[in-house]
C-alpha positions in Angstrom: 0.3 19.9 1.5 2.2 23.3 1.6 5.7 24.1 2.5 4.8 24.9 6.1 3.1 21.5 6.5 6.1 19.7 5.0 8.4 21.4 7.4 6.2 20.5 10.4 5.9 16.9 9.2 9.7 16.8 8.6 10.3 18.1 12.1 8.1 15.5 13.6 9.6 12.7 11.5 13.1 13.9 12.2 12.5 13.9 16.0 10.9 10.5 15.9 13.9 9.2 13.8 16.4 10.7 16.3 14.5 9.1 19.2 14.4 5.7 17.5 18.0 5.6 16.2 20.5 4.6 18.9 23.6 6.6 19.5 24.6 10.2 20.1 23.5 12.6 17.4 24.8 16.1 18.1 23.0 18.0 15.3 20.7 21.0 15.6 17.1 21.6 14.8 17.8 22.7 11.2 19.6 19.4 10.4 16.8 17.5 12.1 14.2 19.2 10.0 16.2 18.7 6.8 16.8 15.0 7.4 13.2 14.6 8.3 12.0 16.3 5.1 14.5 14.3 3.1 13.3 11.1 4.7 9.7 12.1 4.0 10.4 12.8 0.4 12.5 9.7 -0.1 9.9 7.4 1.4 6.8 9.1 0.0 7.9 9.3 -3.6 9.9 6.0 -3.5 7.1 4.1 -1.9 4.5 5.5 -4.3 6.8 4.8 -7.3 7.2 1.2 -6.2 3.4 0.9 -5.6 3.8 0.1 -1.9 1.1 2.6 -0.9 -0.9 5.5 -2.1 -0.6 9.2 -1.1 -2.0 10.0 2.3 -1.8 6.5 3.7 -0.4 5.8 7.2 2.2 3.6 5.7 3.7 6.7 4.1 4.3 8.2 7.6 6.0 5.0 8.7 8.1 5.0 5.6 9.1 8.6 6.1 10.3 7.7 9.6 12.3 4.8 8.2 13.7 7.0 5.4 14.8 9.6 8.0 16.5 6.9 10.1 18.4 5.7 7.1 19.4 9.3 6.3 20.5 9.7 10.0 22.7 6.6 9.8 24.2 7.8 6.5 24.8 11.3 8.0 26.4 9.7 11.0 28.7 7.6 8.9 29.8 10.6 6.8 30.4 12.9 9.7 32.3 10.3 11.7 34.8 9.9 8.9 35.7 13.6 9.0 36.8 13.4 12.7 
């Protein structure tokens, strides 16, 4: 998948993660895309390295959403300490 495909999947994953994670997230589209891409990469390569699933399986998308939610929680914890 190319860079444009990764950005689109990252946007979708980021939006789903923001929808599923409770609380107020006041971040923009760019941060949503970046956290979605980060979650996708984290879950894709991590899950494949652990042998949980193969590339292109549906479990990878679910893992990407979970990875993005984890990144959203970490991002929220880091930014809340600054205020």
